[in-house]
N, CA and C atoms as a LAMMPS dump frame, in Angstrom:
ITEM: TIMESTEP
0
ITEM: NUMBER OF ATOMS
582
ITEM: BOX BOUNDS ff ff ff
-5.0000000000000000e+02 5.0000000000000000e+02
-5.0000000000000000e+02 5.0000000000000000e+02
-5.0000000000000000e+02 5.0000000000000000e+02
ITEM: ATOMS id mol type element x y z
1 1 1 N 298.343 -364.089 389.073
2 1 2 C 299.35 -364.744 389.903
3 1 3 C 298.621 -365.637 390.903
4 2 1 N 299.009 -366.887 390.965
5 2 2 C 298.362 -367.882 391.806
6 2 3 C 299.23 -368.149 393.049
7 3 1 N 298.675 -367.835 394.24
8 3 2 C 299.428 -367.939 395.495
9 3 3 C 298.682 -368.836 396.477
10 4 1 N 299.366 -369.838 396.986
11 4 2 C 298.814 -370.672 398.054
12 4 3 C 299.085 -369.942 399.365
13 5 1 N 298.022 -369.434 399.998
14 5 2 C 298.175 -368.599 401.189
15 5 3 C 298.11 -369.361 402.515
16 6 1 N 298.204 -370.688 402.475
17 6 2 C 298.077 -371.446 403.728
18 6 3 C 298.898 -372.733 403.623
19 7 1 N 300.156 -372.682 404.085
20 7 2 C 301.073 -373.827 403.982
21 7 3 C 301.834 -374.014 405.293
22 8 1 N 302.089 -375.278 405.621
23 8 2 C 302.817 -375.625 406.841
24 8 3 C 304.033 -376.48 406.514
25 9 1 N 305.113 -376.286 407.267
26 9 2 C 306.326 -377.084 407.07
27 9 3 C 306.822 -377.658 408.391
28 10 1 N 307.568 -378.748 408.264
29 10 2 C 308.179 -379.401 409.418
30 10 3 C 309.614 -378.904 409.55
31 11 1 N 310.126 -378.611 410.691
32 11 2 C 309.588 -378.864 412.023
33 11 3 C 308.838 -377.692 412.645
34 12 1 N 308.712 -376.593 411.943
35 12 2 C 308.069 -375.415 412.538
36 12 3 C 306.598 -375.655 412.872
37 13 1 N 305.915 -376.445 412.067
38 13 2 C 304.567 -376.923 412.399
39 13 3 C 304.697 -378.429 412.596
40 14 1 N 304.589 -378.867 413.826
41 14 2 C 304.835 -380.273 414.164
42 14 3 C 303.904 -381.224 413.425
43 15 1 N 302.731 -380.743 412.999
44 15 2 C 301.751 -381.59 412.31
45 15 3 C 302.073 -381.773 410.825
46 16 1 N 303.078 -381.081 410.319
47 16 2 C 303.402 -381.151 408.898
48 16 3 C 304.48 -382.19 408.603
49 17 1 N 304.34 -382.842 407.467
50 17 2 C 305.355 -383.793 406.996
51 17 3 C 306.21 -383.182 405.891
52 18 1 N 305.983 -381.92 405.548
53 18 2 C 306.677 -381.259 404.433
54 18 3 C 307.891 -380.473 404.903
55 19 1 N 309.022 -380.684 404.243
56 19 2 C 310.169 -379.806 404.445
57 19 3 C 309.947 -378.558 403.584
58 20 1 N 310.488 -377.437 403.987
59 20 2 C 310.248 -376.179 403.28
60 20 3 C 310.694 -376.241 401.816
61 21 1 N 311.881 -376.76 401.565
62 21 2 C 312.358 -376.86 400.189
63 21 3 C 311.475 -377.756 399.337
64 22 1 N 311 -378.831 399.919
65 22 2 C 310.093 -379.752 399.24
66 22 3 C 308.772 -379.038 398.89
67 23 1 N 308.246 -378.264 399.819
68 23 2 C 307.02 -377.506 399.579
69 23 3 C 307.187 -376.542 398.404
70 24 1 N 308.271 -375.804 398.398
71 24 2 C 308.519 -374.833 397.326
72 24 3 C 308.63 -375.541 395.976
73 25 1 N 309.374 -376.632 395.927
74 25 2 C 309.544 -377.381 394.67
75 25 3 C 308.206 -377.895 394.156
76 26 1 N 307.408 -378.506 395.027
77 26 2 C 306.101 -379.031 394.62
78 26 3 C 305.163 -377.917 394.155
79 27 1 N 305.183 -376.802 394.862
80 27 2 C 304.333 -375.67 394.488
81 27 3 C 304.668 -375.184 393.084
82 28 1 N 305.944 -375.034 392.798
83 28 2 C 306.363 -374.587 391.466
84 28 3 C 305.974 -375.612 390.402
85 29 1 N 306.193 -376.89 390.697
86 29 2 C 305.835 -377.948 389.743
87 29 3 C 304.332 -377.981 389.459
88 30 1 N 303.536 -377.604 390.426
89 30 2 C 302.073 -377.668 390.284
90 30 3 C 301.46 -376.361 389.799
91 31 1 N 302.302 -375.475 389.305
92 31 2 C 301.812 -374.272 388.659
93 31 3 C 301.493 -373.105 389.559
94 32 1 N 301.923 -373.162 390.815
95 32 2 C 301.736 -372.012 391.692
96 32 3 C 302.825 -370.986 391.414
97 33 1 N 302.473 -369.727 391.537
98 33 2 C 303.439 -368.654 391.301
99 33 3 C 304.129 -368.203 392.576
100 34 1 N 303.563 -368.568 393.735
101 34 2 C 304.14 -368.212 395.03
102 34 3 C 303.425 -369.013 396.118
103 35 1 N 304.051 -369.048 397.291
104 35 2 C 303.422 -369.657 398.464
105 35 3 C 303.554 -368.711 399.643
106 36 1 N 302.743 -368.959 400.668
107 36 2 C 302.867 -368.223 401.92
108 36 3 C 302.978 -369.233 403.054
109 37 1 N 304.054 -369.147 403.808
110 37 2 C 304.264 -370.01 404.958
111 37 3 C 303.43 -369.486 406.121
112 38 1 N 302.561 -370.324 406.649
113 38 2 C 301.692 -369.931 407.762
114 38 3 C 301.799 -370.997 408.854
115 39 1 N 302.929 -371.03 409.503
116 39 2 C 303.143 -372.039 410.537
117 39 3 C 302.185 -371.796 411.704
118 40 1 N 301.962 -372.854 412.473
119 40 2 C 301.071 -372.752 413.621
120 40 3 C 301.742 -371.987 414.761
121 41 1 N 301.207 -370.812 415.063
122 41 2 C 301.567 -370.03 416.254
123 41 3 C 303.035 -369.627 416.364
124 42 1 N 303.742 -369.586 415.235
125 42 2 C 305.133 -369.143 415.313
126 42 3 C 305.604 -368.565 413.983
127 43 1 N 306.519 -367.634 414.102
128 43 2 C 307.11 -366.98 412.932
129 43 3 C 308.388 -367.697 412.526
130 44 1 N 308.734 -367.555 411.273
131 44 2 C 310.022 -368.04 410.796
132 44 3 C 311.109 -367.083 411.264
133 45 1 N 312.266 -367.632 411.57
134 45 2 C 313.448 -366.834 411.859
135 45 3 C 313.845 -366.1 410.581
136 46 1 N 314.196 -364.834 410.683
137 46 2 C 314.514 -364.009 409.503
138 46 3 C 315.639 -364.593 408.653
139 47 1 N 316.686 -365.125 409.285
140 47 2 C 317.804 -365.685 408.517
141 47 3 C 317.389 -366.929 407.751
142 48 1 N 316.636 -367.813 408.396
143 48 2 C 316.178 -369.041 407.737
144 48 3 C 315.23 -368.702 406.585
145 49 1 N 314.369 -367.713 406.8
146 49 2 C 313.435 -367.295 405.754
147 49 3 C 314.191 -366.685 404.568
148 50 1 N 315.186 -365.873 404.851
149 50 2 C 315.985 -365.268 403.783
150 50 3 C 316.71 -366.343 402.973
151 51 1 N 317.242 -367.361 403.643
152 51 2 C 317.941 -368.446 402.943
153 51 3 C 316.974 -369.232 402.06
154 52 1 N 315.783 -369.519 402.568
155 52 2 C 314.783 -370.235 401.771
156 52 3 C 314.387 -369.413 400.556
157 53 1 N 314.145 -368.138 400.757
158 53 2 C 313.754 -367.261 399.647
159 53 3 C 314.851 -367.196 398.585
160 54 1 N 316.096 -367.128 399.01
161 54 2 C 317.212 -367.047 398.057
162 54 3 C 317.312 -368.297 397.197
163 55 1 N 316.931 -369.446 397.734
164 55 2 C 317.035 -370.715 397.009
165 55 3 C 315.756 -371.075 396.259
166 56 1 N 314.725 -370.267 396.397
167 56 2 C 313.411 -370.617 395.848
168 56 3 C 313.199 -370.077 394.433
169 57 1 N 312.602 -370.895 393.543
170 57 2 C 312.302 -370.425 392.192
171 57 3 C 311.047 -369.548 392.128
172 58 1 N 310.282 -369.503 393.227
173 58 2 C 309.069 -368.682 393.293
174 58 3 C 309.111 -367.856 394.58
175 59 1 N 308.372 -366.74 394.634
176 59 2 C 308.34 -365.964 395.88
177 59 3 C 307.777 -366.775 397.046
178 60 1 N 308.344 -366.542 398.218
179 60 2 C 307.888 -367.173 399.451
180 60 3 C 307.484 -366.052 400.406
181 61 1 N 306.199 -366.017 400.722
182 61 2 C 305.675 -365.005 401.643
183 61 3 C 305.561 -365.612 403.039
184 62 1 N 305.324 -364.724 404.023
185 62 2 C 305.311 -365.163 405.409
186 62 3 C 304.096 -364.604 406.131
187 63 1 N 303.34 -365.489 406.749
188 63 2 C 302.23 -365.127 407.619
189 63 3 C 302.277 -366.061 408.813
190 64 1 N 301.134 -366.276 409.45
191 64 2 C 301.061 -367.193 410.58
192 64 3 C 299.624 -367.675 410.725
193 65 1 N 299.453 -368.891 411.226
194 65 2 C 298.133 -369.379 411.608
195 65 3 C 298.098 -369.439 413.125
196 66 1 N 297.313 -368.546 413.71
197 66 2 C 297.231 -368.46 415.168
198 66 3 C 296.038 -369.247 415.69
199 67 1 N 296.253 -369.931 416.794
200 67 2 C 295.183 -370.638 417.48
201 67 3 C 294.598 -369.673 418.505
202 68 1 N 293.315 -369.324 418.324
203 68 2 C 292.691 -368.333 419.206
204 68 3 C 291.407 -368.869 419.819
205 69 1 N 290.835 -368.078 420.688
206 69 2 C 289.577 -368.43 421.328
207 69 3 C 288.402 -368.416 420.35
208 70 1 N 288.574 -367.867 419.148
209 70 2 C 287.527 -367.867 418.123
210 70 3 C 287.859 -368.793 416.963
211 71 1 N 288.859 -369.639 417.124
212 71 2 C 289.259 -370.549 416.06
213 71 3 C 290.619 -370.171 415.509
214 72 1 N 291.014 -370.82 414.419
215 72 2 C 292.302 -370.54 413.797
216 72 3 C 292.196 -369.292 412.93
217 73 1 N 293.237 -368.473 412.99
218 73 2 C 293.251 -367.189 412.289
219 73 3 C 294.513 -367.097 411.44
220 74 1 N 294.343 -366.794 410.162
221 74 2 C 295.479 -366.521 409.288
222 74 3 C 295.776 -365.028 409.359
223 75 1 N 296.988 -364.698 409.783
224 75 2 C 297.384 -363.303 409.954
225 75 3 C 298.503 -362.967 408.977
226 76 1 N 298.341 -361.863 408.286
227 76 2 C 299.331 -361.382 407.326
228 76 3 C 299.77 -359.989 407.764
229 77 1 N 301.091 -359.815 407.956
230 77 2 C 301.636 -358.53 408.362
231 77 3 C 301.628 -358.283 409.857
232 78 1 N 301.317 -359.288 410.656
233 78 2 C 301.272 -359.126 412.109
234 78 3 C 302.648 -359.426 412.707
235 79 1 N 303.24 -358.473 413.437
236 79 2 C 304.557 -358.715 414.043
237 79 3 C 304.484 -359.849 415.072
238 80 1 N 305.499 -360.729 415.117
239 80 2 C 305.475 -361.883 416.024
240 80 3 C 305.255 -361.526 417.493
241 81 1 N 305.761 -360.379 417.94
242 81 2 C 305.589 -360.012 419.343
243 81 3 C 304.131 -359.695 419.671
244 82 1 N 303.273 -359.634 418.642
245 82 2 C 301.859 -359.341 418.867
246 82 3 C 300.971 -360.578 418.701
247 83 1 N 301.567 -361.753 418.567
248 83 2 C 300.787 -362.985 418.491
249 83 3 C 300.109 -363.206 419.84
250 84 1 N 298.874 -363.695 419.804
251 84 2 C 298.12 -363.931 421.029
252 84 3 C 297.077 -365.006 420.778
253 85 1 N 296.681 -365.75 421.81
254 85 2 C 295.583 -366.707 421.653
255 85 3 C 294.207 -366.058 421.818
256 86 1 N 294.178 -364.762 422.06
257 86 2 C 292.924 -364.046 422.269
258 86 3 C 292.62 -363.215 421.011
259 87 1 N 291.543 -363.559 420.335
260 87 2 C 291.206 -362.891 419.065
261 87 3 C 291.068 -361.384 419.229
262 88 1 N 290.471 -360.925 420.298
263 88 2 C 290.303 -359.484 420.509
264 88 3 C 291.66 -358.782 420.571
265 89 1 N 292.631 -359.418 421.197
266 89 2 C 293.969 -358.824 421.299
267 89 3 C 294.659 -358.764 419.943
268 90 1 N 294.569 -359.838 419.146
269 90 2 C 295.23 -359.773 417.847
270 90 3 C 294.489 -358.832 416.9
271 91 1 N 293.192 -358.671 417.081
272 91 2 C 292.447 -357.716 416.259
273 91 3 C 292.921 -356.29 416.546
274 92 1 N 293.124 -355.968 417.818
275 92 2 C 293.642 -354.638 418.171
276 92 3 C 295.066 -354.456 417.643
277 93 1 N 295.889 -355.498 417.77
278 93 2 C 297.268 -355.435 417.273
279 93 3 C 297.278 -355.272 415.755
280 94 1 N 296.392 -355.983 415.071
281 94 2 C 296.313 -355.875 413.607
282 94 3 C 295.913 -354.472 413.195
283 95 1 N 294.987 -353.892 413.91
284 95 2 C 294.558 -352.531 413.579
285 95 3 C 295.714 -351.546 413.755
286 96 1 N 296.49 -351.711 414.821
287 96 2 C 297.633 -350.822 415.067
288 96 3 C 298.729 -350.993 414.018
289 97 1 N 298.969 -352.237 413.59
290 97 2 C 300.108 -352.52 412.71
291 97 3 C 299.756 -352.572 411.219
292 98 1 N 298.462 -352.506 410.889
293 98 2 C 298.058 -352.599 409.486
294 98 3 C 298.001 -354.026 408.972
295 99 1 N 297.999 -355.002 409.882
296 99 2 C 297.912 -356.412 409.498
297 99 3 C 296.472 -356.748 409.1
298 100 1 N 296.313 -357.849 408.382
299 100 2 C 294.992 -358.328 407.982
300 100 3 C 294.783 -359.724 408.555
301 101 1 N 293.584 -359.962 409.09
302 101 2 C 293.245 -361.229 409.723
303 101 3 C 292.085 -361.892 408.993
304 102 1 N 292.236 -363.192 408.72
305 102 2 C 291.201 -363.992 408.067
306 102 3 C 290.923 -365.205 408.944
307 103 1 N 289.658 -365.512 409.173
308 103 2 C 289.301 -366.71 409.915
309 103 3 C 289.565 -367.921 409.028
310 104 1 N 290.409 -368.837 409.497
311 104 2 C 290.788 -370.015 408.704
312 104 3 C 289.706 -371.087 408.78
313 105 1 N 289.551 -371.818 407.679
314 105 2 C 288.599 -372.931 407.554
315 105 3 C 287.38 -372.753 408.455
316 106 1 N 286.556 -371.746 408.18
317 106 2 C 285.467 -371.379 409.094
318 106 3 C 284.305 -372.367 409.157
319 107 1 N 284.232 -373.33 408.252
320 107 2 C 283.123 -374.285 408.269
321 107 3 C 283.576 -375.685 408.672
322 108 1 N 284.793 -375.803 409.152
323 108 2 C 285.299 -377.119 409.556
324 108 3 C 284.56 -377.596 410.799
325 109 1 N 284.471 -378.874 410.96
326 109 2 C 283.802 -379.5 412.105
327 109 3 C 282.305 -379.218 412.135
328 110 1 N 281.728 -378.871 410.98
329 110 2 C 280.294 -378.64 410.909
330 110 3 C 279.839 -377.345 411.553
331 111 1 N 280.78 -376.469 411.884
332 111 2 C 280.424 -375.21 412.539
333 111 3 C 280.686 -374.039 411.613
334 112 1 N 279.75 -373.117 411.56
335 112 2 C 280.006 -371.836 410.907
336 112 3 C 280.257 -370.847 412.031
337 113 1 N 281.49 -370.469 412.199
338 113 2 C 281.864 -369.614 413.326
339 113 3 C 281.563 -368.153 413.021
340 114 1 N 280.305 -367.788 413.106
341 114 2 C 279.908 -366.413 412.826
342 114 3 C 279.32 -365.81 414.091
343 115 1 N 279.996 -364.815 414.58
344 115 2 C 279.515 -364.058 415.735
345 115 3 C 279.749 -362.586 415.433
346 116 1 N 279.277 -361.729 416.303
347 116 2 C 279.535 -360.3 416.124
348 116 3 C 281.039 -360.053 416.095
349 117 1 N 281.772 -360.768 416.953
350 117 2 C 283.226 -360.601 417.003
351 117 3 C 283.881 -361.064 415.704
352 118 1 N 283.365 -362.142 415.13
353 118 2 C 283.943 -362.647 413.891
354 118 3 C 283.937 -361.557 412.828
355 119 1 N 282.801 -360.925 412.668
356 119 2 C 282.67 -359.893 411.64
357 119 3 C 283.485 -358.651 412.009
358 120 1 N 283.574 -358.362 413.284
359 120 2 C 284.302 -357.177 413.737
360 120 3 C 285.819 -357.353 413.664
361 121 1 N 286.319 -358.53 414.025
362 121 2 C 287.758 -358.732 414.148
363 121 3 C 288.458 -359.09 412.845
364 122 1 N 287.759 -359.753 411.935
365 122 2 C 288.408 -360.272 410.734
366 122 3 C 287.939 -359.541 409.491
367 123 1 N 288.856 -359.378 408.514
368 123 2 C 288.472 -358.729 407.261
369 123 3 C 287.709 -359.688 406.371
370 124 1 N 287.949 -361.006 406.555
371 124 2 C 287.213 -362.017 405.802
372 124 3 C 287.567 -363.399 406.341
373 125 1 N 287.283 -364.402 405.526
374 125 2 C 287.52 -365.799 405.903
375 125 3 C 288.288 -366.5 404.789
376 126 1 N 288.777 -367.667 405.118
377 126 2 C 289.362 -368.532 404.098
378 126 3 C 288.186 -369.222 403.396
379 127 1 N 287.919 -368.818 402.167
380 127 2 C 286.747 -369.3 401.428
381 127 3 C 287.004 -370.596 400.681
382 128 1 N 288.277 -370.924 400.436
383 128 2 C 288.64 -372.173 399.764
384 128 3 C 289.826 -372.773 400.502
385 129 1 N 289.597 -373.941 401.1
386 129 2 C 290.643 -374.64 401.846
387 129 3 C 290.799 -376.021 401.241
388 130 1 N 291.986 -376.322 400.768
389 130 2 C 292.244 -377.585 400.081
390 130 3 C 292.104 -378.815 400.939
391 131 1 N 292.037 -378.659 402.251
392 131 2 C 291.879 -379.793 403.151
393 131 3 C 290.44 -379.971 403.63
394 132 1 N 289.549 -379.071 403.225
395 132 2 C 288.143 -379.159 403.612
396 132 3 C 287.315 -379.824 402.522
397 133 1 N 286.12 -380.251 402.87
398 133 2 C 285.224 -380.894 401.917
399 133 3 C 284.559 -379.855 401.009
400 134 1 N 283.936 -380.341 399.953
401 134 2 C 283.213 -379.465 399.021
402 134 3 C 282.134 -378.677 399.763
403 135 1 N 281.377 -379.331 400.633
404 135 2 C 280.304 -378.678 401.385
405 135 3 C 280.873 -377.611 402.321
406 136 1 N 281.974 -377.931 402.987
407 136 2 C 282.603 -376.952 403.879
408 136 3 C 283.073 -375.727 403.1
409 137 1 N 283.624 -375.944 401.911
410 137 2 C 284.086 -374.819 401.101
411 137 3 C 282.916 -373.996 400.547
412 138 1 N 281.819 -374.638 400.196
413 138 2 C 280.636 -373.896 399.753
414 138 3 C 280.129 -373.009 400.885
415 139 1 N 280.069 -373.561 402.087
416 139 2 C 279.618 -372.783 403.245
417 139 3 C 280.571 -371.621 403.533
418 140 1 N 281.872 -371.879 403.459
419 140 2 C 282.863 -370.828 403.719
420 140 3 C 282.793 -369.725 402.673
421 141 1 N 282.622 -370.099 401.406
422 141 2 C 282.514 -369.097 400.33
423 141 3 C 281.27 -368.241 400.525
424 142 1 N 280.174 -368.854 400.944
425 142 2 C 278.966 -368.087 401.221
426 142 3 C 279.169 -367.138 402.388
427 143 1 N 279.869 -367.597 403.395
428 143 2 C 280.154 -366.775 404.557
429 143 3 C 281.022 -365.569 404.192
430 144 1 N 281.943 -365.749 403.275
431 144 2 C 282.861 -364.671 402.878
432 144 3 C 282.124 -363.454 402.343
433 145 1 N 280.957 -363.655 401.79
434 145 2 C 280.205 -362.539 401.2
435 145 3 C 279.766 -361.506 402.23
436 146 1 N 279.765 -361.858 403.506
437 146 2 C 279.344 -360.926 404.544
438 146 3 C 280.463 -360.09 405.135
439 147 1 N 281.665 -360.193 404.58
440 147 2 C 282.808 -359.474 405.142
441 147 3 C 283.252 -358.322 404.244
442 148 1 N 284.186 -357.518 404.753
443 148 2 C 284.692 -356.34 404.035
444 148 3 C 285.48 -356.695 402.785
445 149 1 N 286.209 -357.814 402.82
446 149 2 C 287.048 -358.228 401.697
447 149 3 C 286.619 -359.613 401.233
448 150 1 N 286.982 -359.991 400.007
449 150 2 C 286.678 -361.357 399.542
450 150 3 C 287.43 -362.39 400.378
451 151 1 N 286.978 -363.624 400.312
452 151 2 C 287.676 -364.709 400.977
453 151 3 C 288.941 -365.077 400.232
454 152 1 N 289.868 -365.686 400.952
455 152 2 C 291.134 -366.137 400.371
456 152 3 C 291.108 -367.656 400.205
457 153 1 N 292.118 -368.184 399.488
458 153 2 C 292.236 -369.621 399.298
459 153 3 C 293.63 -370.109 399.618
460 154 1 N 293.692 -371.284 400.216
461 154 2 C 294.969 -371.92 400.507
462 154 3 C 294.786 -373.403 400.704
463 155 1 N 295.833 -374.143 400.461
464 155 2 C 295.745 -375.599 400.522
465 155 3 C 295.677 -376.138 401.939
466 156 1 N 296.236 -375.393 402.91
467 156 2 C 296.389 -375.905 404.269
468 156 3 C 297.27 -377.151 404.221
469 157 1 N 298.285 -377.089 403.356
470 157 2 C 299.137 -378.25 403.082
471 157 3 C 299.984 -378.647 404.285
472 158 1 N 299.906 -379.955 404.595
473 158 2 C 300.76 -380.588 405.588
474 158 3 C 301.494 -381.784 404.966
475 159 1 N 301.031 -382.22 403.78
476 159 2 C 301.614 -383.368 403.085
477 159 3 C 301.803 -383.022 401.611
478 160 1 N 302.573 -383.848 400.912
479 160 2 C 302.818 -383.636 399.479
480 160 3 C 301.523 -383.569 398.681
481 161 1 N 300.606 -384.464 398.962
482 161 2 C 299.365 -384.549 398.185
483 161 3 C 298.517 -383.293 398.297
484 162 1 N 298.658 -382.549 399.375
485 162 2 C 297.804 -381.381 399.609
486 162 3 C 298.305 -380.089 398.953
487 163 1 N 299.556 -380.048 398.566
488 163 2 C 300.154 -378.806 398.047
489 163 3 C 299.404 -378.335 396.795
490 164 1 N 298.927 -377.11 396.828
491 164 2 C 298.3 -376.491 395.667
492 164 3 C 296.845 -376.837 395.429
493 165 1 N 296.187 -377.526 396.349
494 165 2 C 294.773 -377.885 396.143
495 165 3 C 293.854 -376.668 396.109
496 166 1 N 294.261 -375.602 396.766
497 166 2 C 293.503 -374.347 396.749
498 166 3 C 294.508 -373.208 396.766
499 167 1 N 294.081 -372.066 396.263
500 167 2 C 294.986 -370.913 396.192
501 167 3 C 294.169 -369.637 396.04
502 168 1 N 294.876 -368.528 395.954
503 168 2 C 294.261 -367.223 395.738
504 168 3 C 294.842 -366.647 394.459
505 169 1 N 293.96 -366.232 393.553
506 169 2 C 294.413 -365.633 392.289
507 169 3 C 294.424 -364.112 392.442
508 170 1 N 295.613 -363.54 392.245
509 170 2 C 295.787 -362.09 392.266
510 170 3 C 295.963 -361.613 390.833
511 171 1 N 295.549 -360.407 390.563
512 171 2 C 295.626 -359.86 389.213
513 171 3 C 296.748 -358.836 389.099
514 172 1 N 297.797 -359.053 389.89
515 172 2 C 298.971 -358.18 389.876
516 172 3 C 300.171 -358.997 390.327
517 173 1 N 301.375 -358.623 389.921
518 173 2 C 302.562 -359.364 390.376
519 173 3 C 302.88 -359.037 391.837
520 174 1 N 303.34 -360.032 392.57
521 174 2 C 303.713 -359.873 393.981
522 174 3 C 305.111 -360.435 394.165
523 175 1 N 305.976 -359.703 394.851
524 175 2 C 307.337 -360.182 395.083
525 175 3 C 307.696 -360.223 396.57
526 176 1 N 307.068 -359.364 397.383
527 176 2 C 307.45 -359.24 398.788
528 176 3 C 306.228 -359.384 399.696
529 177 1 N 306.485 -359.524 400.987
530 177 2 C 305.389 -359.567 401.962
531 177 3 C 304.579 -358.272 401.925
532 178 1 N 305.251 -357.161 401.702
533 178 2 C 304.548 -355.88 401.599
534 178 3 C 303.628 -355.869 400.383
535 179 1 N 304.1 -356.385 399.254
536 179 2 C 303.254 -356.497 398.059
537 179 3 C 302.008 -357.328 398.366
538 180 1 N 302.209 -358.454 399.06
539 180 2 C 301.091 -359.333 399.387
540 180 3 C 300.075 -358.614 400.265
541 181 1 N 300.536 -357.954 401.298
542 181 2 C 299.633 -357.251 402.206
543 181 3 C 298.857 -356.157 401.468
544 182 1 N 299.543 -355.413 400.623
545 182 2 C 298.868 -354.36 399.855
546 182 3 C 297.842 -354.947 398.888
547 183 1 N 298.175 -356.056 398.247
548 183 2 C 297.245 -356.697 397.316
549 183 3 C 296.024 -357.239 398.051
550 184 1 N 296.232 -357.822 399.229
551 184 2 C 295.1 -358.306 400.015
552 184 3 C 294.181 -357.146 400.4
553 185 1 N 294.762 -356.02 400.766
554 185 2 C 293.964 -354.865 401.185
555 185 3 C 293.102 -354.3 400.055
556 186 1 N 293.504 -354.522 398.799
557 186 2 C 292.714 -354.001 397.675
558 186 3 C 291.434 -354.796 397.451
559 187 1 N 291.433 -356.068 397.855
560 187 2 C 290.278 -356.921 397.603
561 187 3 C 290.188 -357.419 396.175
562 188 1 N 291.227 -357.192 395.372
563 188 2 C 291.21 -357.63 393.972
564 188 3 C 291.895 -358.995 393.85
565 189 1 N 291.192 -360.002 394.286
566 189 2 C 291.687 -361.376 394.24
567 189 3 C 290.492 -362.296 394.38
568 190 1 N 290.73 -363.582 394.138
569 190 2 C 289.655 -364.566 394.285
570 190 3 C 290.218 -365.883 394.791
571 191 1 N 289.444 -366.549 395.635
572 191 2 C 289.811 -367.861 396.157
573 191 3 C 289.391 -368.913 395.15
574 192 1 N 290.29 -369.881 394.908
575 192 2 C 289.944 -370.939 393.954
576 192 3 C 290.342 -372.309 394.5
577 193 1 N 289.562 -373.301 394.139
578 193 2 C 289.911 -374.699 394.39
579 193 3 C 290.491 -375.247 393.105
580 194 1 N 291.504 -376.092 393.202
581 194 2 C 292.173 -376.612 392.018
582 194 3 C 291.992 -378.101 391.901
């Protein structure tokens, strides 16, 4: 199962030009089996998310991309009331709630953000980002080897052209956010560039 774990939509992420329905349609057309909405620093409203899921031909999962003092963090399973700009705080919240945190695009801007906190707070990194260069993705994939779980992949889509450029291949079917979180915790997946 091929899942794009890093997608943004307008207006929830102001930097995105993609409407949610447009994102879902393009993802399905490009051979993705599911997507995960990871808006910047905000959760989707439950009713709006339920309506999108009901109209979608593929599963739509929900996470968030948080802006923190250690960089951008992709969080899966983290309750919205526990969002924070402080990585140490979201790491504690993730531990309490069973959420998983991945450092997003860790080699962007020529920096490899590796510190003691990076390894302590995050289960892994985004090893394949469709908006990063080949060199940045090679560096990120190498960095992923030092973490507890494999790296994930996502397009970081903000425009039509970016949808599906990178994804995560799972070897099991996923239908719900709980399925996604459990599959991520197993480590049986791989980040791929497309």
